[in-house]
GUDREN-906220 format. One record per residue (C-alpha): x, y, z; chain; residue in one letter. Coordinates in steps of 0.5 Angstrom, whole numbers, plus 500, padded with zeros to 3 digits. Example, Ala and Ser with C-alpha at 12.3 -4.5 7.8 and 13.67 -1.06 7.14 Angstrom:
<recs>
<rec <525; 491; 516>; 'A'; 'A'>
<rec <527; 498; 514>; 'A'; 'S'>
</recs>
This chain:
<recs>
<rec <465; 485; 534>; 'A'; 'M'>
<rec <465; 492; 537>; 'A'; 'A'>
<rec <466; 496; 530>; 'A'; 'P'>
<rec <467; 502; 534>; 'A'; 'D'>
<rec <474; 503; 534>; 'A'; 'A'>
<rec <474; 502; 526>; 'A'; 'P'>
<rec <469; 508; 526>; 'A'; 'R'>
<rec <473; 512; 531>; 'A'; 'T'>
<rec <479; 512; 526>; 'A'; 'L'>
<rec <474; 514; 520>; 'A'; 'N'>
<rec <471; 520; 524>; 'A'; 'R'>
<rec <478; 523; 525>; 'A'; 'I'>
<rec <480; 522; 518>; 'A'; 'G'>
<rec <484; 516; 517>; 'A'; 'Q'>
<rec <482; 511; 512>; 'A'; 'S'>
<rec <482; 503; 514>; 'A'; 'L'>
<rec <484; 499; 508>; 'A'; 'W'>
<rec <484; 491; 507>; 'A'; 'L'>
<rec <491; 488; 505>; 'A'; 'D'>
<rec <488; 482; 502>; 'A'; 'N'>
<rec <484; 480; 496>; 'A'; 'I'>
<rec <481; 473; 493>; 'A'; 'T'>
<rec <475; 471; 489>; 'A'; 'R'>
<rec <473; 468; 495>; 'A'; 'D'>
<rec <472; 475; 499>; 'A'; 'L'>
<rec <468; 477; 493>; 'A'; 'L'>
<rec <464; 472; 491>; 'A'; 'D'>
<rec <462; 470; 499>; 'A'; 'S'>
<rec <460; 478; 500>; 'A'; 'G'>
<rec <465; 478; 506>; 'A'; 'T'>
<rec <469; 485; 503>; 'A'; 'L'>
<rec <462; 488; 502>; 'A'; 'Q'>
<rec <461; 486; 510>; 'A'; 'R'>
<rec <467; 489; 511>; 'A'; 'Y'>
<rec <465; 495; 508>; 'A'; 'I'>
<rec <458; 495; 511>; 'A'; 'D'>
<rec <461; 493; 518>; 'A'; 'T'>
<rec <468; 495; 519>; 'A'; 'L'>
<rec <469; 501; 515>; 'A'; 'S'>
<rec <473; 499; 510>; 'A'; 'V'>
<rec <474; 504; 505>; 'A'; 'T'>
<rec <480; 501; 500>; 'A'; 'G'>
<rec <484; 495; 499>; 'A'; 'L'>
<rec <491; 493; 497>; 'A'; 'T'>
<rec <495; 487; 494>; 'A'; 'S'>
<rec <501; 484; 492>; 'A'; 'N'>
<rec <504; 478; 489>; 'A'; 'P'>
<rec <504; 474; 495>; 'A'; 'T'>
<rec <496; 475; 497>; 'A'; 'I'>
<rec <495; 473; 490>; 'A'; 'F'>
<rec <500; 467; 490>; 'A'; 'D'>
<rec <496; 465; 496>; 'A'; 'H'>
<rec <489; 466; 493>; 'A'; 'A'>
<rec <490; 462; 486>; 'A'; 'I'>
<rec <495; 456; 489>; 'A'; 'S'>
<rec <491; 455; 495>; 'A'; 'R'>
<rec <484; 455; 492>; 'A'; 'S'>
<rec <480; 453; 486>; 'A'; 'D'>
<rec <476; 459; 485>; 'A'; 'A'>
<rec <481; 461; 479>; 'A'; 'Y'>
<rec <481; 454; 476>; 'A'; 'D'>
<rec <475; 455; 471>; 'A'; 'A'>
<rec <478; 462; 469>; 'A'; 'E'>
<rec <485; 459; 468>; 'A'; 'I'>
<rec <482; 453; 464>; 'A'; 'H'>
<rec <478; 458; 459>; 'A'; 'R'>
<rec <485; 462; 458>; 'A'; 'K'>
<rec <489; 456; 457>; 'A'; 'L'>
<rec <487; 455; 449>; 'A'; 'D'>
<rec <489; 463; 448>; 'A'; 'A'>
<rec <496; 462; 450>; 'A'; 'G'>
<rec <497; 467; 455>; 'A'; 'L'>
<rec <504; 467; 459>; 'A'; 'S'>
<rec <503; 466; 466>; 'A'; 'A'>
<rec <504; 474; 467>; 'A'; 'E'>
<rec <499; 476; 462>; 'A'; 'A'>
<rec <494; 471; 465>; 'A'; 'L'>
<rec <496; 473; 472>; 'A'; 'F'>
<rec <494; 480; 470>; 'A'; 'F'>
<rec <488; 478; 467>; 'A'; 'H'>
<rec <486; 474; 474>; 'A'; 'L'>
<rec <488; 480; 478>; 'A'; 'A'>
<rec <484; 485; 474>; 'A'; 'I'>
<rec <478; 481; 474>; 'A'; 'Q'>
<rec <478; 481; 482>; 'A'; 'D'>
<rec <481; 488; 482>; 'A'; 'L'>
<rec <475; 491; 478>; 'A'; 'T'>
<rec <470; 488; 482>; 'A'; 'R'>
<rec <473; 491; 488>; 'A'; 'A'>
<rec <473; 497; 486>; 'A'; 'A'>
<rec <466; 498; 484>; 'A'; 'D'>
<rec <464; 496; 491>; 'A'; 'L'>
<rec <469; 501; 493>; 'A'; 'F'>
<rec <465; 506; 488>; 'A'; 'G'>
<rec <460; 509; 493>; 'A'; 'P'>
<rec <466; 511; 497>; 'A'; 'V'>
<rec <470; 514; 492>; 'A'; 'H'>
<rec <464; 518; 490>; 'A'; 'A'>
<rec <462; 520; 497>; 'A'; 'R'>
<rec <469; 522; 499>; 'A'; 'T'>
<rec <470; 527; 493>; 'A'; 'G'>
<rec <475; 521; 490>; 'A'; 'T'>
<rec <480; 522; 495>; 'A'; 'V'>
<rec <478; 515; 498>; 'A'; 'D'>
<rec <475; 508; 495>; 'A'; 'G'>
<rec <482; 506; 492>; 'A'; 'F'>
<rec <484; 499; 490>; 'A'; 'V'>
<rec <492; 497; 488>; 'A'; 'S'>
<rec <495; 493; 483>; 'A'; 'L'>
<rec <503; 492; 483>; 'A'; 'E'>
<rec <507; 492; 476>; 'A'; 'V'>
<rec <512; 487; 475>; 'A'; 'S'>
<rec <518; 487; 480>; 'A'; 'P'>
<rec <522; 484; 475>; 'A'; 'L'>
<rec <522; 491; 471>; 'A'; 'L'>
<rec <525; 495; 477>; 'A'; 'A'>
<rec <531; 497; 474>; 'A'; 'Y'>
<rec <527; 499; 468>; 'A'; 'D'>
<rec <523; 506; 469>; 'A'; 'S'>
<rec <521; 507; 462>; 'A'; 'S'>
<rec <518; 499; 461>; 'A'; 'A'>
<rec <515; 500; 469>; 'A'; 'T'>
<rec <511; 506; 466>; 'A'; 'V'>
<rec <509; 503; 460>; 'A'; 'E'>
<rec <506; 498; 464>; 'A'; 'Q'>
<rec <503; 502; 469>; 'A'; 'A'>
<rec <500; 506; 464>; 'A'; 'K'>
<rec <497; 499; 460>; 'A'; 'A'>
<rec <495; 496; 466>; 'A'; 'L'>
<rec <491; 502; 468>; 'A'; 'H'>
<rec <488; 503; 462>; 'A'; 'A'>
<rec <486; 495; 462>; 'A'; 'Q'>
<rec <483; 495; 469>; 'A'; 'A'>
<rec <479; 502; 466>; 'A'; 'N'>
<rec <477; 504; 473>; 'A'; 'R'>
<rec <479; 511; 476>; 'A'; 'P'>
<rec <480; 508; 483>; 'A'; 'N'>
<rec <486; 504; 481>; 'A'; 'L'>
<rec <492; 505; 483>; 'A'; 'F'>
<rec <498; 502; 480>; 'A'; 'I'>
<rec <504; 500; 485>; 'A'; 'K'>
<rec <511; 502; 484>; 'A'; 'I'>
<rec <516; 501; 489>; 'A'; 'P'>
<rec <519; 508; 492>; 'A'; 'G'>
<rec <526; 505; 490>; 'A'; 'T'>
<rec <532; 510; 487>; 'A'; 'R'>
<rec <530; 506; 481>; 'A'; 'E'>
<rec <523; 507; 482>; 'A'; 'G'>
<rec <523; 515; 483>; 'A'; 'L'>
<rec <523; 517; 475>; 'A'; 'A'>
<rec <518; 511; 474>; 'A'; 'A'>
<rec <513; 515; 479>; 'A'; 'I'>
<rec <515; 522; 477>; 'A'; 'E'>
<rec <513; 520; 469>; 'A'; 'D'>
<rec <507; 515; 471>; 'A'; 'A'>
<rec <504; 521; 475>; 'A'; 'I'>
<rec <506; 526; 469>; 'A'; 'F'>
<rec <502; 521; 465>; 'A'; 'S'>
<rec <496; 521; 469>; 'A'; 'G'>
<rec <496; 514; 472>; 'A'; 'V'>
<rec <494; 514; 480>; 'A'; 'P'>
<rec <500; 511; 484>; 'A'; 'V'>
<rec <501; 507; 490>; 'A'; 'N'>
<rec <509; 509; 491>; 'A'; 'V'>
<rec <510; 502; 496>; 'A'; 'T'>
<rec <517; 500; 499>; 'A'; 'L'>
<rec <518; 506; 503>; 'A'; 'L'>
<rec <522; 505; 510>; 'A'; 'F'>
<rec <524; 512; 512>; 'A'; 'S'>
<rec <522; 519; 513>; 'A'; 'A'>
<rec <528; 521; 508>; 'A'; 'D'>
<rec <525; 515; 503>; 'A'; 'Q'>
<rec <518; 518; 503>; 'A'; 'Y'>
<rec <520; 525; 502>; 'A'; 'K'>
<rec <524; 523; 495>; 'A'; 'A'>
<rec <517; 520; 494>; 'A'; 'A'>
<rec <513; 526; 495>; 'A'; 'A'>
<rec <518; 530; 491>; 'A'; 'D'>
<rec <517; 525; 485>; 'A'; 'A'>
<rec <510; 526; 486>; 'A'; 'Y'>
<rec <510; 533; 486>; 'A'; 'M'>
<rec <515; 533; 480>; 'A'; 'E'>
<rec <510; 529; 476>; 'A'; 'G'>
<rec <505; 534; 478>; 'A'; 'L'>
<rec <509; 541; 476>; 'A'; 'E'>
<rec <510; 538; 469>; 'A'; 'R'>
<rec <503; 536; 468>; 'A'; 'R'>
<rec <501; 544; 470>; 'A'; 'V'>
<rec <507; 546; 465>; 'A'; 'A'>
<rec <504; 542; 460>; 'A'; 'A'>
<rec <497; 545; 461>; 'A'; 'G'>
<rec <494; 539; 464>; 'A'; 'L'>
<rec <490; 538; 471>; 'A'; 'S'>
<rec <495; 536; 477>; 'A'; 'P'>
<rec <489; 532; 480>; 'A'; 'D'>
<rec <493; 526; 479>; 'A'; 'V'>
<rec <492; 521; 486>; 'A'; 'R'>
<rec <497; 518; 490>; 'A'; 'S'>
<rec <499; 515; 496>; 'A'; 'V'>
<rec <506; 514; 499>; 'A'; 'A'>
<rec <506; 507; 503>; 'A'; 'S'>
<rec <511; 507; 509>; 'A'; 'L'>
<rec <512; 499; 512>; 'A'; 'F'>
<rec <512; 499; 519>; 'A'; 'V'>
<rec <513; 492; 522>; 'A'; 'S'>
<rec <519; 490; 518>; 'A'; 'R'>
<rec <523; 495; 523>; 'A'; 'W'>
<rec <521; 492; 529>; 'A'; 'D'>
<rec <522; 484; 527>; 'A'; 'V'>
<rec <530; 487; 524>; 'A'; 'A'>
<rec <532; 489; 531>; 'A'; 'V'>
<rec <528; 484; 535>; 'A'; 'M'>
<rec <534; 481; 538>; 'A'; 'D'>
<rec <539; 487; 537>; 'A'; 'K'>
<rec <536; 492; 542>; 'A'; 'V'>
<rec <534; 492; 550>; 'A'; 'P'>
<rec <527; 489; 552>; 'A'; 'P'>
<rec <525; 496; 553>; 'A'; 'A'>
<rec <526; 498; 546>; 'A'; 'L'>
<rec <522; 492; 543>; 'A'; 'R'>
<rec <516; 493; 538>; 'A'; 'N'>
<rec <518; 501; 538>; 'A'; 'T'>
<rec <522; 503; 533>; 'A'; 'L'>
<rec <516; 502; 527>; 'A'; 'G'>
<rec <512; 507; 531>; 'A'; 'I'>
<rec <518; 511; 532>; 'A'; 'A'>
<rec <519; 511; 525>; 'A'; 'V'>
<rec <512; 513; 523>; 'A'; 'S'>
<rec <511; 518; 528>; 'A'; 'K'>
<rec <518; 522; 524>; 'A'; 'Q'>
<rec <515; 520; 518>; 'A'; 'T'>
<rec <508; 523; 519>; 'A'; 'Y'>
<rec <512; 529; 521>; 'A'; 'Q'>
<rec <515; 530; 514>; 'A'; 'A'>
<rec <508; 529; 511>; 'A'; 'Y'>
<rec <505; 534; 515>; 'A'; 'C'>
<rec <511; 539; 513>; 'A'; 'D'>
<rec <510; 537; 506>; 'A'; 'V'>
<rec <503; 538; 506>; 'A'; 'Q'>
<rec <504; 545; 509>; 'A'; 'E'>
<rec <510; 547; 504>; 'A'; 'S'>
<rec <509; 553; 499>; 'A'; 'T'>
<rec <511; 548; 494>; 'A'; 'R'>
<rec <505; 544; 495>; 'A'; 'F'>
<rec <500; 549; 497>; 'A'; 'Q'>
<rec <502; 552; 490>; 'A'; 'R'>
<rec <500; 546; 487>; 'A'; 'L'>
<rec <494; 545; 491>; 'A'; 'A'>
<rec <491; 552; 489>; 'A'; 'N'>
<rec <491; 549; 482>; 'A'; 'L'>
<rec <487; 543; 483>; 'A'; 'G'>
<rec <492; 538; 486>; 'A'; 'A'>
<rec <491; 533; 492>; 'A'; 'R'>
<rec <495; 531; 498>; 'A'; 'A'>
<rec <499; 525; 496>; 'A'; 'Q'>
<rec <497; 521; 503>; 'A'; 'R'>
<rec <501; 517; 507>; 'A'; 'L'>
<rec <499; 510; 508>; 'A'; 'L'>
<rec <502; 505; 514>; 'A'; 'F'>
<rec <503; 499; 510>; 'A'; 'A'>
<rec <506; 492; 514>; 'A'; 'S'>
<rec <501; 493; 520>; 'A'; 'T'>
<rec <500; 486; 522>; 'A'; 'G'>
<rec <504; 485; 529>; 'A'; 'T'>
<rec <509; 480; 528>; 'A'; 'K'>
<rec <511; 479; 535>; 'A'; 'D'>
<rec <506; 474; 539>; 'A'; 'K'>
<rec <507; 478; 545>; 'A'; 'S'>
<rec <505; 484; 543>; 'A'; 'A'>
<rec <498; 487; 542>; 'A'; 'S'>
<rec <495; 484; 536>; 'A'; 'D'>
<rec <493; 491; 534>; 'A'; 'T'>
<rec <499; 495; 536>; 'A'; 'L'>
<rec <500; 498; 529>; 'A'; 'Y'>
<rec <493; 500; 528>; 'A'; 'I'>
<rec <492; 504; 535>; 'A'; 'S'>
<rec <498; 506; 535>; 'A'; 'G'>
<rec <498; 510; 528>; 'A'; 'L'>
<rec <492; 514; 529>; 'A'; 'A'>
<rec <492; 520; 524>; 'A'; 'A'>
<rec <488; 524; 520>; 'A'; 'P'>
<rec <488; 524; 513>; 'A'; 'N'>
<rec <492; 518; 512>; 'A'; 'T'>
<rec <491; 511; 511>; 'A'; 'V'>
<rec <493; 504; 515>; 'A'; 'N'>
<rec <492; 498; 511>; 'A'; 'T'>
<rec <492; 491; 515>; 'A'; 'M'>
<rec <491; 484; 514>; 'A'; 'P'>
<rec <484; 481; 514>; 'A'; 'E'>
<rec <486; 478; 522>; 'A'; 'G'>
<rec <489; 485; 524>; 'A'; 'T'>
<rec <482; 488; 522>; 'A'; 'L'>
<rec <478; 483; 525>; 'A'; 'L'>
<rec <482; 484; 532>; 'A'; 'A'>
<rec <481; 491; 531>; 'A'; 'F'>
<rec <474; 491; 530>; 'A'; 'G'>
<rec <473; 486; 536>; 'A'; 'D'>
<rec <477; 489; 542>; 'A'; 'H'>
<rec <481; 495; 538>; 'A'; 'G'>
<rec <481; 502; 542>; 'A'; 'T'>
<rec <484; 509; 540>; 'A'; 'V'>
<rec <487; 513; 544>; 'A'; 'T'>
<rec <492; 518; 543>; 'A'; 'D'>
<rec <493; 521; 535>; 'A'; 'M'>
<rec <500; 521; 532>; 'A'; 'L'>
<rec <503; 528; 534>; 'A'; 'P'>
<rec <504; 533; 529>; 'A'; 'R'>
<rec <511; 535; 532>; 'A'; 'D'>
<rec <513; 528; 532>; 'A'; 'G'>
<rec <513; 527; 539>; 'A'; 'G'>
<rec <518; 522; 542>; 'A'; 'D'>
<rec <520; 519; 535>; 'A'; 'A'>
<rec <527; 523; 536>; 'A'; 'E'>
<rec <528; 521; 543>; 'A'; 'A'>
<rec <526; 513; 541>; 'A'; 'S'>
<rec <531; 513; 534>; 'A'; 'L'>
<rec <536; 516; 539>; 'A'; 'S'>
<rec <535; 510; 544>; 'A'; 'A'>
<rec <536; 505; 538>; 'A'; 'H'>
<rec <542; 509; 535>; 'A'; 'A'>
<rec <545; 508; 542>; 'A'; 'K'>
<rec <544; 501; 542>; 'A'; 'A'>
<rec <548; 500; 535>; 'A'; 'G'>
<rec <542; 501; 530>; 'A'; 'I'>
<rec <544; 504; 524>; 'A'; 'D'>
<rec <538; 507; 522>; 'A'; 'L'>
<rec <540; 510; 515>; 'A'; 'V'>
<rec <543; 503; 513>; 'A'; 'A'>
<rec <537; 499; 516>; 'A'; 'M'>
<rec <532; 503; 512>; 'A'; 'A'>
<rec <536; 502; 505>; 'A'; 'D'>
<rec <537; 494; 507>; 'A'; 'Q'>
<rec <530; 493; 508>; 'A'; 'L'>
<rec <527; 497; 502>; 'A'; 'Q'>
<rec <533; 492; 498>; 'A'; 'S'>
<rec <530; 486; 502>; 'A'; 'D'>
<rec <523; 488; 500>; 'A'; 'G'>
<rec <525; 489; 493>; 'A'; 'A'>
<rec <528; 482; 493>; 'A'; 'K'>
<rec <522; 479; 496>; 'A'; 'G'>
<rec <517; 482; 491>; 'A'; 'F'>
<rec <521; 479; 486>; 'A'; 'V'>
<rec <522; 472; 489>; 'A'; 'D'>
<rec <514; 472; 491>; 'A'; 'S'>
<rec <513; 474; 483>; 'A'; 'W'>
<rec <516; 468; 481>; 'A'; 'R'>
<rec <513; 464; 486>; 'A'; 'D'>
<rec <506; 467; 483>; 'A'; 'L'>
<rec <508; 466; 476>; 'A'; 'L'>
<rec <510; 459; 478>; 'A'; 'G'>
<rec <504; 457; 482>; 'A'; 'A'>
<rec <500; 459; 475>; 'A'; 'I'>
<rec <504; 455; 471>; 'A'; 'E'>
<rec <503; 449; 476>; 'A'; 'V'>
<rec <495; 450; 475>; 'A'; 'K'>
<rec <495; 451; 468>; 'A'; 'S'>
<rec <499; 444; 467>; 'A'; 'K'>
<rec <494; 440; 472>; 'A'; 'V'>
<rec <488; 444; 468>; 'A'; 'L'>
<rec <491; 442; 461>; 'A'; 'A'>
</recs>
C-alpha cells in the first residue's frame, strides 16, 4: 500500500470518493480505514451497488425480517435500508464535512428511476428522502436528462443538495449547471440563501467501452479522457462566469464537477487510467473499491487536467474522423444509462422481494 498518490490528489484539491456502500463495509470498519489511510472523503451509491449488497449478503436479513410485519413495499423497505447505511456513512464523513467548510464529505442516495419522466414526483421524493435521512451531507441523485433538468432546478430551489448523475458531455454538463444556477437564482429572488450544494457527475469509461471496436488501436481508451478535458474546460468557464460570480458573491458555492464511472473496463489498459489521467483541483473522482485499492497501491499523479482543454479538441476530432458521432453517442449513452438504472432498480426490488419471501 502506497497512499502517497491519494494524498497527492487530496493536496491539489481533488476529492476521492468511494463508489460503493455495503453494511459489511461499515460494520467491519473498512470504510473508516479507507478514510484514514486512502484519503477517501465521500461516497456514492446506485441501485446496482445496493442490489449486490442486499442479494449477495445476509447482513440485511435481520432488518428485512424485522420490517416484514410493517407491510412495507419493496421500494419503501429499500429506502429504509439505504438510509440506514448512508446516514452511518454520512456520520463517518461528518468530520470531513466540517473541516472543509461543508464542501466535502458527502454521500449520495438516488431517487427512484421510475420517476424519470415525472418532474414533480421526483422533487417530492427528493425532499422526502433528504428529510428522512436528516443529514446535511447527503446528496439526492437526479439524472441530468432533459426531463430531469426541471427536477434538478426545483430540488435546488427547495434546498435539497443534488448530485446530478448520468452526464456524458460538456453540453449535458452545461445544461445541468444552468439548471443549478436557475435554482439558486430563484432562491435569491425569494430571499433565500443560495448556499445549496451540488455536484455534476460526468460518466467517463462508458465512452471508451462504446467505441472500443469502432476506432483504430491508437485511439482506444482516449475518448473518455478527451471528453473529460473538454468538460473540465466548460466547468472552469462556468465558475469564472459573471453569472456564477454574482451568485458566489451572495453566498453560493460551486457545483463541483465529479468524474464517475472511473473503473477501467479494458483489461489491457492501466487499472488506474481514469484516476491518474483526471487529476484536477476543485473536482471529485468517485471510483469502485478495486480501483481505489489499485490507486493506493501503485497509482501515480503526473499532469493535471489543463484549464484550456489541452489536446481534447484534437482527440475528439480524430474520433469524429473515425466515424464517431459524438453528439449522437452522448445522447445514446445517457438514454442507455437511464434505461440501465431502471433495469437495476427492478432487479433491486426483485432481490428484496425474494429475500422477504424467504425470510417470511
